PDB file with one MODEL, atoms N, CA, C and O in Angstrom:
MODEL        1
ATOM      1  N   UNK A   1      59.906  21.027 -69.686  1.00  0.00           N
ATOM      2  CA  UNK A   1      60.732  19.841 -69.869  1.00  0.00           C
ATOM      3  C   UNK A   1      62.010  19.736 -70.635  1.00  0.00           C
ATOM      4  O   UNK A   1      62.029  20.164 -71.789  1.00  0.00           O
ATOM      5  N   UNK A   2      63.057  19.220 -70.117  1.00  0.00           N
ATOM      6  CA  UNK A   2      63.947  19.327 -70.968  1.00  0.00           C
ATOM      7  C   UNK A   2      64.376  18.056 -71.774  1.00  0.00           C
ATOM      8  O   UNK A   2      64.151  16.976 -71.228  1.00  0.00           O
ATOM      9  N   UNK A   3      64.977  18.054 -73.026  1.00  0.00           N
ATOM     10  CA  UNK A   3      65.469  16.827 -73.590  1.00  0.00           C
ATOM     11  C   UNK A   3      66.952  16.683 -73.900  1.00  0.00           C
ATOM     12  O   UNK A   3      67.692  17.651 -74.076  1.00  0.00           O
ATOM     13  N   UNK A   4      67.283  15.584 -73.948  1.00  0.00           N
ATOM     14  CA  UNK A   4      68.888  15.750 -74.190  1.00  0.00           C
ATOM     15  C   UNK A   4      68.737  14.897 -75.413  1.00  0.00           C
ATOM     16  O   UNK A   4      68.128  13.828 -75.378  1.00  0.00           O
ATOM     17  N   UNK A   5      69.288  15.370 -76.473  1.00  0.00           N
ATOM     18  CA  UNK A   5      69.667  14.466 -77.533  1.00  0.00           C
ATOM     19  C   UNK A   5      71.124  14.019 -77.922  1.00  0.00           C
ATOM     20  O   UNK A   5      72.107  14.751 -77.814  1.00  0.00           O
ATOM     21  N   UNK A   6      71.147  12.262 -78.555  1.00  0.00           N
ATOM     22  CA  UNK A   6      72.313  12.039 -78.264  1.00  0.00           C
ATOM     23  C   UNK A   6      72.651  11.680 -80.190  1.00  0.00           C
ATOM     24  O   UNK A   6      71.809  11.121 -80.893  1.00  0.00           O
ATOM     25  N   UNK A   7      73.709  12.041 -80.595  1.00  0.00           N
ATOM     26  CA  UNK A   7      74.453  11.834 -81.943  1.00  0.00           C
ATOM     27  C   UNK A   7      75.874  11.371 -81.868  1.00  0.00           C
ATOM     28  O   UNK A   7      76.683  11.463 -80.945  1.00  0.00           O
ATOM     29  N   UNK A   8      75.970  10.905 -82.940  1.00  0.00           N
ATOM     30  CA  UNK A   8      77.719  10.409 -83.237  1.00  0.00           C
ATOM     31  C   UNK A   8      78.033  11.106 -84.098  1.00  0.00           C
ATOM     32  O   UNK A   8      77.303  11.618 -84.947  1.00  0.00           O
ATOM     33  N   UNK A   9      79.521  11.229 -83.930  1.00  0.00           N
ATOM     34  CA  UNK A   9      80.134  11.827 -84.943  1.00  0.00           C
ATOM     35  C   UNK A   9      81.697  11.108 -85.041  1.00  0.00           C
ATOM     36  O   UNK A   9      81.907  10.397 -84.058  1.00  0.00           O
ATOM     37  N   UNK A  10      82.664  11.142 -85.876  1.00  0.00           N
ATOM     38  CA  UNK A  10      84.239  10.702 -85.804  1.00  0.00           C
ATOM     39  C   UNK A  10      84.886  11.876 -86.409  1.00  0.00           C
ATOM     40  O   UNK A  10      84.731  12.434 -87.495  1.00  0.00           O
ATOM     41  N   UNK A  11      85.861  12.151 -85.132  1.00  0.00           N
ATOM     42  CA  UNK A  11      86.868  13.321 -85.335  1.00  0.00           C
ATOM     43  C   UNK A  11      88.042  12.426 -86.091  1.00  0.00           C
ATOM     44  O   UNK A  11      88.267  11.256 -85.780  1.00  0.00           O
ATOM     45  N   UNK A  12      88.735  13.116 -87.094  1.00  0.00           N
ATOM     46  CA  UNK A  12      90.087  12.766 -87.688  1.00  0.00           C
ATOM     47  C   UNK A  12      91.084  13.689 -87.645  1.00  0.00           C
ATOM     48  O   UNK A  12      90.907  14.886 -87.870  1.00  0.00           O
ATOM     49  N   UNK A  13      92.124  13.187 -87.368  1.00  0.00           N
ATOM     50  CA  UNK A  13      93.706  13.789 -87.386  1.00  0.00           C
ATOM     51  C   UNK A  13      94.907  13.068 -87.884  1.00  0.00           C
ATOM     52  O   UNK A  13      94.956  11.842 -87.782  1.00  0.00           O
ATOM     53  N   UNK A  14      95.914  13.773 -88.435  1.00  0.00           N
ATOM     54  CA  UNK A  14      96.972  12.902 -89.223  1.00  0.00           C
ATOM     55  C   UNK A  14      97.874  13.045 -87.830  1.00  0.00           C
ATOM     56  O   UNK A  14      98.935  12.419 -87.835  1.00  0.00           O
ATOM     57  N   UNK A  15      97.568  13.763 -86.717  1.00  0.00           N
ATOM     58  CA  UNK A  15      98.425  13.584 -85.588  1.00  0.00           C
ATOM     59  C   UNK A  15      98.532  13.000 -84.601  1.00  0.00           C
ATOM     60  O   UNK A  15      99.605  12.645 -84.112  1.00  0.00           O
ATOM     61  N   UNK A  16      97.094  12.742 -84.002  1.00  0.00           N
ATOM     62  CA  UNK A  16      96.813  11.886 -82.690  1.00  0.00           C
ATOM     63  C   UNK A  16      95.639  11.800 -82.412  1.00  0.00           C
ATOM     64  O   UNK A  16      94.781  12.471 -82.986  1.00  0.00           O
ATOM     65  N   UNK A  17      95.348  10.809 -81.312  1.00  0.00           N
ATOM     66  CA  UNK A  17      93.974  10.256 -81.132  1.00  0.00           C
ATOM     67  C   UNK A  17      93.498  11.820 -80.258  1.00  0.00           C
ATOM     68  O   UNK A  17      92.429  12.339 -80.580  1.00  0.00           O
ATOM     69  N   UNK A  18      94.154  12.315 -79.442  1.00  0.00           N
ATOM     70  CA  UNK A  18      94.080  13.416 -78.679  1.00  0.00           C
ATOM     71  C   UNK A  18      93.346  14.768 -79.390  1.00  0.00           C
ATOM     72  O   UNK A  18      92.440  15.531 -79.057  1.00  0.00           O
ATOM     73  N   UNK A  19      94.263  14.632 -80.577  1.00  0.00           N
ATOM     74  CA  UNK A  19      94.088  16.037 -81.479  1.00  0.00           C
ATOM     75  C   UNK A  19      92.601  15.622 -82.178  1.00  0.00           C
ATOM     76  O   UNK A  19      91.670  16.427 -82.176  1.00  0.00           O
ATOM     77  N   UNK A  20      92.509  14.535 -82.660  1.00  0.00           N
ATOM     78  CA  UNK A  20      91.083  13.914 -83.399  1.00  0.00           C
ATOM     79  C   UNK A  20      89.881  14.191 -82.228  1.00  0.00           C
ATOM     80  O   UNK A  20      88.818  14.789 -82.395  1.00  0.00           O
ATOM     81  N   UNK A  21      90.276  13.711 -81.285  1.00  0.00           N
ATOM     82  CA  UNK A  21      88.854  14.313 -79.940  1.00  0.00           C
ATOM     83  C   UNK A  21      88.912  15.991 -79.841  1.00  0.00           C
ATOM     84  O   UNK A  21      87.920  16.648 -79.524  1.00  0.00           O
ATOM     85  N   UNK A  22      89.864  16.426 -80.072  1.00  0.00           N
ATOM     86  CA  UNK A  22      89.773  18.005 -79.879  1.00  0.00           C
ATOM     87  C   UNK A  22      89.205  18.491 -81.364  1.00  0.00           C
ATOM     88  O   UNK A  22      88.563  19.540 -81.326  1.00  0.00           O
ATOM     89  N   UNK A  23      89.367  17.822 -82.761  1.00  0.00           N
ATOM     90  CA  UNK A  23      88.715  18.346 -83.671  1.00  0.00           C
ATOM     91  C   UNK A  23      87.407  18.334 -83.797  1.00  0.00           C
ATOM     92  O   UNK A  23      86.757  19.216 -84.358  1.00  0.00           O
ATOM     93  N   UNK A  24      86.727  16.813 -83.012  1.00  0.00           N
ATOM     94  CA  UNK A  24      85.334  16.810 -83.210  1.00  0.00           C
ATOM     95  C   UNK A  24      84.709  17.438 -82.278  1.00  0.00           C
ATOM     96  O   UNK A  24      83.604  17.872 -82.606  1.00  0.00           O
ATOM     97  N   UNK A  25      85.219  17.725 -80.704  1.00  0.00           N
ATOM     98  CA  UNK A  25      84.531  18.584 -80.186  1.00  0.00           C
ATOM     99  C   UNK A  25      84.486  20.170 -80.703  1.00  0.00           C
ATOM    100  O   UNK A  25      83.467  20.841 -80.540  1.00  0.00           O
ATOM    101  N   UNK A  26      85.429  20.595 -81.206  1.00  0.00           N
ATOM    102  CA  UNK A  26      85.666  22.036 -81.771  1.00  0.00           C
ATOM    103  C   UNK A  26      84.634  21.951 -83.096  1.00  0.00           C
ATOM    104  O   UNK A  26      84.066  23.020 -83.320  1.00  0.00           O
ATOM    105  N   UNK A  27      84.385  21.127 -83.779  1.00  0.00           N
ATOM    106  CA  UNK A  27      83.487  20.803 -84.780  1.00  0.00           C
ATOM    107  C   UNK A  27      81.866  20.754 -84.411  1.00  0.00           C
ATOM    108  O   UNK A  27      80.962  21.213 -85.110  1.00  0.00           O
ATOM    109  N   UNK A  28      81.742  20.114 -83.200  1.00  0.00           N
ATOM    110  CA  UNK A  28      80.315  19.943 -82.669  1.00  0.00           C
ATOM    111  C   UNK A  28      79.936  20.977 -82.029  1.00  0.00           C
ATOM    112  O   UNK A  28      78.832  21.446 -82.308  1.00  0.00           O
ATOM    113  N   UNK A  29      80.852  21.671 -80.887  1.00  0.00           N
ATOM    114  CA  UNK A  29      80.336  22.822 -80.342  1.00  0.00           C
ATOM    115  C   UNK A  29      80.595  24.208 -81.444  1.00  0.00           C
ATOM    116  O   UNK A  29      80.500  25.326 -80.938  1.00  0.00           O
ATOM    117  N   UNK A  30      80.845  24.123 -82.594  1.00  0.00           N
ATOM    118  CA  UNK A  30      80.467  25.321 -83.601  1.00  0.00           C
ATOM    119  C   UNK A  30      79.099  25.239 -84.250  1.00  0.00           C
ATOM    120  O   UNK A  30      78.446  26.182 -84.697  1.00  0.00           O
ATOM    121  N   UNK A  31      78.764  23.913 -84.225  1.00  0.00           N
ATOM    122  CA  UNK A  31      77.437  23.568 -84.975  1.00  0.00           C
ATOM    123  C   UNK A  31      76.366  23.458 -84.273  1.00  0.00           C
ATOM    124  O   UNK A  31      75.283  23.743 -84.783  1.00  0.00           O
ATOM    125  N   UNK A  32      76.450  23.066 -83.097  1.00  0.00           N
ATOM    126  CA  UNK A  32      75.133  22.716 -81.827  1.00  0.00           C
ATOM    127  C   UNK A  32      75.668  23.905 -80.676  1.00  0.00           C
ATOM    128  O   UNK A  32      76.764  24.221 -80.212  1.00  0.00           O
ATOM    129  N   UNK A  33      74.267  24.360 -80.499  1.00  0.00           N
ATOM    130  CA  UNK A  33      74.423  24.825 -78.912  1.00  0.00           C
ATOM    131  C   UNK A  33      73.923  24.131 -77.647  1.00  0.00           C
ATOM    132  O   UNK A  33      72.924  23.413 -77.678  1.00  0.00           O
ATOM    133  N   UNK A  34      74.630  24.353 -76.524  1.00  0.00           N
ATOM    134  CA  UNK A  34      74.179  23.473 -75.445  1.00  0.00           C
ATOM    135  C   UNK A  34      74.901  21.804 -75.267  1.00  0.00           C
ATOM    136  O   UNK A  34      74.446  20.774 -74.770  1.00  0.00           O
ATOM    137  N   UNK A  35      76.055  22.088 -75.845  1.00  0.00           N
ATOM    138  CA  UNK A  35      76.674  20.236 -76.051  1.00  0.00           C
ATOM    139  C   UNK A  35      77.016  19.965 -74.406  1.00  0.00           C
ATOM    140  O   UNK A  35      77.772  20.706 -73.779  1.00  0.00           O
ATOM    141  N   UNK A  36      76.471  19.017 -73.927  1.00  0.00           N
ATOM    142  CA  UNK A  36      76.755  18.747 -72.580  1.00  0.00           C
ATOM    143  C   UNK A  36      77.970  17.862 -72.465  1.00  0.00           C
ATOM    144  O   UNK A  36      78.668  18.134 -71.488  1.00  0.00           O
ATOM    145  N   UNK A  37      78.392  16.875 -73.215  1.00  0.00           N
ATOM    146  CA  UNK A  37      79.498  16.099 -73.207  1.00  0.00           C
ATOM    147  C   UNK A  37      79.751  15.191 -74.278  1.00  0.00           C
ATOM    148  O   UNK A  37      78.912  15.071 -75.171  1.00  0.00           O
ATOM    149  N   UNK A  38      80.926  14.471 -74.288  1.00  0.00           N
ATOM    150  CA  UNK A  38      80.974  13.205 -75.290  1.00  0.00           C
ATOM    151  C   UNK A  38      81.334  12.163 -74.296  1.00  0.00           C
ATOM    152  O   UNK A  38      81.677  12.149 -73.113  1.00  0.00           O
ATOM    153  N   UNK A  39      81.072  11.090 -75.462  1.00  0.00           N
ATOM    154  CA  UNK A  39      81.398   9.502 -74.747  1.00  0.00           C
ATOM    155  C   UNK A  39      82.621   9.163 -76.068  1.00  0.00           C
ATOM    156  O   UNK A  39      82.312   9.221 -77.259  1.00  0.00           O
ATOM    157  N   UNK A  40      83.682   8.895 -75.693  1.00  0.00           N
ATOM    158  CA  UNK A  40      84.752   7.983 -77.019  1.00  0.00           C
ATOM    159  C   UNK A  40      84.080   6.582 -76.891  1.00  0.00           C
ATOM    160  O   UNK A  40      84.008   5.899 -75.869  1.00  0.00           O
ATOM    161  N   UNK A  41      83.587   6.281 -78.179  1.00  0.00           N
ATOM    162  CA  UNK A  41      83.326   4.851 -78.184  1.00  0.00           C
ATOM    163  C   UNK A  41      84.301   4.123 -78.744  1.00  0.00           C
ATOM    164  O   UNK A  41      84.402   2.912 -78.546  1.00  0.00           O
ATOM    165  N   UNK A  42      85.109   4.810 -79.501  1.00  0.00           N
ATOM    166  CA  UNK A  42      86.052   4.048 -80.210  1.00  0.00           C
ATOM    167  C   UNK A  42      87.185   4.771 -80.847  1.00  0.00           C
ATOM    168  O   UNK A  42      87.054   5.904 -81.310  1.00  0.00           O
ATOM    169  N   UNK A  43      88.331   4.083 -80.865  1.00  0.00           N
ATOM    170  CA  UNK A  43      89.468   4.854 -81.520  1.00  0.00           C
ATOM    171  C   UNK A  43      90.150   4.052 -82.715  1.00  0.00           C
ATOM    172  O   UNK A  43      90.319   2.900 -82.314  1.00  0.00           O
ATOM    173  N   UNK A  44      90.488   4.157 -83.673  1.00  0.00           N
ATOM    174  CA  UNK A  44      90.873   3.508 -84.768  1.00  0.00           C
ATOM    175  C   UNK A  44      91.890   4.578 -85.626  1.00  0.00           C
ATOM    176  O   UNK A  44      92.004   5.803 -85.661  1.00  0.00           O
ATOM    177  N   UNK A  45      92.498   3.541 -86.231  1.00  0.00           N
ATOM    178  CA  UNK A  45      93.718   4.227 -87.462  1.00  0.00           C
ATOM    179  C   UNK A  45      93.416   3.853 -88.997  1.00  0.00           C
ATOM    180  O   UNK A  45      92.888   2.775 -89.269  1.00  0.00           O
ATOM    181  N   UNK A  46      93.778   4.810 -90.019  1.00  0.00           N
ATOM    182  CA  UNK A  46      94.048   4.267 -91.184  1.00  0.00           C
ATOM    183  C   UNK A  46      95.631   4.268 -91.504  1.00  0.00           C
ATOM    184  O   UNK A  46      96.413   5.166 -91.193  1.00  0.00           O
ATOM    185  N   UNK A  47      95.925   3.135 -92.157  1.00  0.00           N
ATOM    186  CA  UNK A  47      97.588   2.955 -92.360  1.00  0.00           C
ATOM    187  C   UNK A  47      97.819   2.641 -94.013  1.00  0.00           C
ATOM    188  O   UNK A  47      97.234   1.839 -94.740  1.00  0.00           O
ATOM    189  N   UNK A  48      98.916   3.605 -94.310  1.00  0.00           N
ATOM    190  CA  UNK A  48      99.226   3.333 -95.676  1.00  0.00           C
ATOM    191  C   UNK A  48     100.430   2.700 -95.554  1.00  0.00           C
ATOM    192  O   UNK A  48     101.094   2.726 -94.518  1.00  0.00           O
ATOM    193  N   UNK A  49     100.782   2.073 -96.663  1.00  0.00           N
ATOM    194  CA  UNK A  49     102.358   1.640 -96.448  1.00  0.00           C
ATOM    195  C   UNK A  49     102.916   1.350 -95.249  1.00  0.00           C
ATOM    196  O   UNK A  49     103.977   1.871 -94.907  1.00  0.00           O
ATOM    197  N   UNK A  50     102.353   0.614 -94.600  1.00  0.00           N
ATOM    198  CA  UNK A  50     102.898   0.484 -92.894  1.00  0.00           C
ATOM    199  C   UNK A  50     102.752   1.439 -91.830  1.00  0.00           C
ATOM    200  O   UNK A  50     102.849   1.195 -90.627  1.00  0.00           O
ATOM    201  N   UNK A  51     102.469   2.731 -92.460  1.00  0.00           N
ATOM    202  CA  UNK A  51     102.422   3.745 -91.332  1.00  0.00           C
ATOM    203  C   UNK A  51     101.053   4.388 -91.100  1.00  0.00           C
ATOM    204  O   UNK A  51     100.162   4.550 -91.934  1.00  0.00           O
ATOM    205  N   UNK A  52     101.059   4.761 -89.653  1.00  0.00           N
ATOM    206  CA  UNK A  52      99.707   5.504 -89.403  1.00  0.00           C
ATOM    207  C   UNK A  52      99.369   6.765 -90.360  1.00  0.00           C
ATOM    208  O   UNK A  52     100.182   7.689 -90.336  1.00  0.00           O
ATOM    209  N   UNK A  53      98.331   6.871 -91.130  1.00  0.00           N
ATOM    210  CA  UNK A  53      98.112   8.067 -91.824  1.00  0.00           C
ATOM    211  C   UNK A  53      96.857   8.791 -91.151  1.00  0.00           C
ATOM    212  O   UNK A  53      96.582   9.884 -91.647  1.00  0.00           O
ATOM    213  N   UNK A  54      96.132   8.394 -90.203  1.00  0.00           N
ATOM    214  CA  UNK A  54      94.985   9.471 -89.744  1.00  0.00           C
ATOM    215  C   UNK A  54      94.313   8.495 -88.596  1.00  0.00           C
ATOM    216  O   UNK A  54      93.946   7.331 -88.757  1.00  0.00           O
ATOM    217  N   UNK A  55      94.252   9.275 -87.414  1.00  0.00           N
ATOM    218  CA  UNK A  55      93.489   8.747 -86.167  1.00  0.00           C
ATOM    219  C   UNK A  55      92.466   9.121 -86.203  1.00  0.00           C
ATOM    220  O   UNK A  55      92.164  10.273 -86.512  1.00  0.00           O
ATOM    221  N   UNK A  56      91.581   8.108 -85.852  1.00  0.00           N
ATOM    222  CA  UNK A  56      89.944   8.530 -85.701  1.00  0.00           C
ATOM    223  C   UNK A  56      89.552   8.448 -84.471  1.00  0.00           C
ATOM    224  O   UNK A  56      90.233   7.798 -83.677  1.00  0.00           O
ATOM    225  N   UNK A  57      88.516   9.012 -84.109  1.00  0.00           N
ATOM    226  CA  UNK A  57      87.767   9.074 -82.565  1.00  0.00           C
ATOM    227  C   UNK A  57      86.228   9.060 -82.797  1.00  0.00           C
ATOM    228  O   UNK A  57      85.605  10.012 -83.267  1.00  0.00           O
ATOM    229  N   UNK A  58      85.682   7.861 -82.409  1.00  0.00           N
ATOM    230  CA  UNK A  58      84.400   7.815 -83.011  1.00  0.00           C
ATOM    231  C   UNK A  58      83.879   8.067 -81.320  1.00  0.00           C
ATOM    232  O   UNK A  58      84.182   7.544 -80.248  1.00  0.00           O
ATOM    233  N   UNK A  59      82.934   9.162 -81.752  1.00  0.00           N
ATOM    234  CA  UNK A  59      82.334   9.783 -80.076  1.00  0.00           C
ATOM    235  C   UNK A  59      80.781   9.897 -80.401  1.00  0.00           C
ATOM    236  O   UNK A  59      80.343  10.434 -81.418  1.00  0.00           O
ATOM    237  N   UNK A  60      79.971   9.291 -79.353  1.00  0.00           N
ATOM    238  CA  UNK A  60      78.867  10.084 -78.827  1.00  0.00           C
ATOM    239  C   UNK A  60      78.607  11.552 -78.281  1.00  0.00           C
ATOM    240  O   UNK A  60      79.380  11.819 -77.361  1.00  0.00           O
ATOM    241  N   UNK A  61      77.953  12.311 -78.518  1.00  0.00           N
ATOM    242  CA  UNK A  61      77.968  13.617 -78.112  1.00  0.00           C
ATOM    243  C   UNK A  61      76.382  13.832 -77.612  1.00  0.00           C
ATOM    244  O   UNK A  61      75.484  13.435 -78.354  1.00  0.00           O
ATOM    245  N   UNK A  62      76.144  14.309 -76.657  1.00  0.00           N
ATOM    246  CA  UNK A  62      75.057  15.018 -75.738  1.00  0.00           C
ATOM    247  C   UNK A  62      74.665  16.428 -76.022  1.00  0.00           C
ATOM    248  O   UNK A  62      75.538  17.294 -76.074  1.00  0.00           O
ATOM    249  N   UNK A  63      73.372  16.721 -76.214  1.00  0.00           N
ATOM    250  CA  UNK A  63      73.147  18.380 -75.979  1.00  0.00           C
ATOM    251  C   UNK A  63      71.587  18.425 -75.683  1.00  0.00           C
ATOM    252  O   UNK A  63      70.759  17.576 -76.011  1.00  0.00           O
ATOM    253  N   UNK A  64      71.413  19.393 -75.116  1.00  0.00           N
ATOM    254  CA  UNK A  64      70.245  19.812 -74.847  1.00  0.00           C
ATOM    255  C   UNK A  64      69.090  20.110 -75.998  1.00  0.00           C
ATOM    256  O   UNK A  64      69.321  21.184 -76.552  1.00  0.00           O
ATOM    257  N   UNK A  65      68.234  19.628 -76.364  1.00  0.00           N
ATOM    258  CA  UNK A  65      67.225  19.908 -77.143  1.00  0.00           C
ATOM    259  C   UNK A  65      66.329  20.864 -76.903  1.00  0.00           C
ATOM    260  O   UNK A  65      65.610  20.750 -75.910  1.00  0.00           O
ATOM    261  N   UNK A  66      66.221  21.827 -77.644  1.00  0.00           N
ATOM    262  CA  UNK A  66      65.221  23.297 -77.105  1.00  0.00           C
ATOM    263  C   UNK A  66      64.326  23.236 -78.340  1.00  0.00           C
ATOM    264  O   UNK A  66      64.188  24.288 -78.964  1.00  0.00           O
ATOM    265  N   UNK A  67      63.664  22.075 -78.799  1.00  0.00           N
ATOM    266  CA  UNK A  67      62.591  22.158 -79.616  1.00  0.00           C
ATOM    267  C   UNK A  67      61.007  22.469 -78.950  1.00  0.00           C
ATOM    268  O   UNK A  67      60.559  21.752 -78.056  1.00  0.00           O
ATOM    269  N   UNK A  68      60.496  23.245 -79.327  1.00  0.00           N
ATOM    270  CA  UNK A  68      59.515  23.548 -78.413  1.00  0.00           C
ATOM    271  C   UNK A  68      58.004  22.596 -78.726  1.00  0.00           C
ATOM    272  O   UNK A  68      57.228  22.722 -79.673  1.00  0.00           O
ATOM    273  N   UNK A  69      57.941  21.699 -77.640  1.00  0.00           N
ATOM    274  CA  UNK A  69      57.064  20.587 -77.478  1.00  0.00           C
ATOM    275  C   UNK A  69      55.400  21.185 -77.106  1.00  0.00           C
ATOM    276  O   UNK A  69      54.973  21.957 -76.247  1.00  0.00           O
ATOM    277  N   UNK A  70      54.869  20.547 -78.011  1.00  0.00           N
ATOM    278  CA  UNK A  70      53.366  20.987 -77.715  1.00  0.00           C
ATOM    279  C   UNK A  70      52.608  20.090 -76.683  1.00  0.00           C
ATOM    280  O   UNK A  70      52.985  18.920 -76.610  1.00  0.00           O
ATOM    281  N   UNK A  71      51.573  20.504 -75.869  1.00  0.00           N
ATOM    282  CA  UNK A  71      50.624  19.934 -74.792  1.00  0.00           C
ATOM    283  C   UNK A  71      49.865  19.113 -75.345  1.00  0.00           C
ATOM    284  O   UNK A  71      49.012  18.520 -74.685  1.00  0.00           O
TER     285      UNK A  71
ENDMDL
END
């Protein structure tokens, strides 16, 4: 039996939303095996002195959960 687990994470970049998404995907994939996909839930920015200083991508990600289940 296969289970898919869903978690959330936020990627942050000073460059762009695209880079924030790439950053969070890179980090998730370095920590979890069998990542199957992400869904971008929201995009936000941090502003300082009227300028954007950080782009943020809030994502849900799915991965196969390989914990052995007892019968």
